[in-house]
N, C-alpha and C positions, 0 to 999 in steps of 0.2 A: 507809666500811667496808661492803662488800657480801659477805655470806657465802652467797649463794644457790648458788653452784657447789658449795661444800663441803657444804651441806645436801642438794642434789640428788644428789651423789655418795655420800651416806651416810657422810661422814667426820665430821660433827658433827651434833648435834641441839639443839633449843631446850630449855632447862630454866628453872625459876624462877630469877630473878636473886637473888644472895646478896650479903652484905657482903664486902668485900675485906679480906684480912689478909695481910701479908707475914711475919708472925712465924715461921712454920714454916720458910720459906726462909732467913730470917736466922739461925735456930738451926742449920740445916744448914751454913751457911758457917762459923759459929763452931766447930762440931764438926769440920769439914774442916780448919780451921787447926790444931786440936789433933792431927790425925792425922799431921802431919809427924814427930812423935816416933817413930812406928812404921816410917817409911820404906816404907809400903805405899801407893804413889802411885795404884795402880789403885783401891783402896778409896776414896781421897780423891776420885778422879774420880767414882766412883759416888755418893758423898755429895753432891758439888757438883751433879751432874746431877739427883739426886732433889730437891734444893732448887729448882733451876730448873724442873723439871717441876711441883713443887707450886705455885710462885707462878704459873706459867702456867695451871695448872688453876683457881687462885683468880681469876685475871684473866678467864678464859673464863666461869666461873660468875657473876662480877660483871656481865659483859656479857649473860648469859642463854644461854650455850651450854656444851656439853661435847663432847669428842672421843669418838668411838665406833669400833667395829670392831677387827679384829685388829691393825691398825696405828695404834692410838689415840695412841701416842707420836709417831709420824711425823705424824699428822693434827694434833696440837697445834702442831707447827712450821709446818705449812701455814696454820693459823689465824693464827699470829703474823705470817707474811708478809703476810696480808691486812690486818692492823691497821696495818702500816707502822712498827712499832717498829724501831729500828736493824737494818737488814737484814744487816749484816756480823756482828753478834752473834747474830742468829737463825741464820745459816748456820754460824757457829762452834759453837754449841751443838747444832745438828742433826748436825754432824760428831762431836761428843762423844757424842751419842746412839748413833751407829754404833759408835764405839770401845767404849763401855760395853757395848753388845750383844755385841761380840766377847769382852769380858772375862767377862761374866756367863754367856753361853750357849756359848762355845767355849773357855773357860779360857785365853785369850790375854792375857798381860800386855804392856802397851805404853806405859805412861806414865812419864816421867822426873820427877824432882823439879822441874826447871825448867818442864816442861809443867803440872804440878800447881799451881805458884806462879802461872803465867800464868792458869790456869783460875780460880783464886780471884779474881784481880784483875778478870778479865772478868765473872765471876759477880756480884761486888759492883756493878760498873758496870751490868750488865743489870738487877739487882734495883732499883737506883735509877731506871732508865729506866721500868721497869714501874710503880713507885710514882708517879712523875711523870705517867705516862700516865693512871693512875687518878685522881689529883688533878685533872688537867686535865679529864677526863671528868666528874667530879663538879661542878667549877666551871661547866662548860658546861651541865649539867643544871639547876643552881640558877639560872642566868640566864634560863632559859626560863619 
């Protein structure tokens, strides 16, 4: 993992490392599941995206970084690409970032129930992969 390019481009900065927690993201996924009663699938998308964004920020802080700049959400996904966690899921949630942006800032509704269901499944999988990445990182550090 080499973050020099992102540092040099002013997309991330170094910060004091913090403990990792997935609790906030996991709560967001539980909340999103409850949202199906409302049939407001765009809001479900926002909640899922916020959960993914939160856990990604926790991961970045755990590694000693944070995204900065006007495009800090976009920069977060660039950081994830550098880490090497499931690139298909990173791209999927980067696309969700763009859809969410349209929903929040342009009032464009675009998510079906089926898409929202798929999003939750992928989000649960992504959260597990991030948790496993952190566990592996902690194990490697303890062996040194």
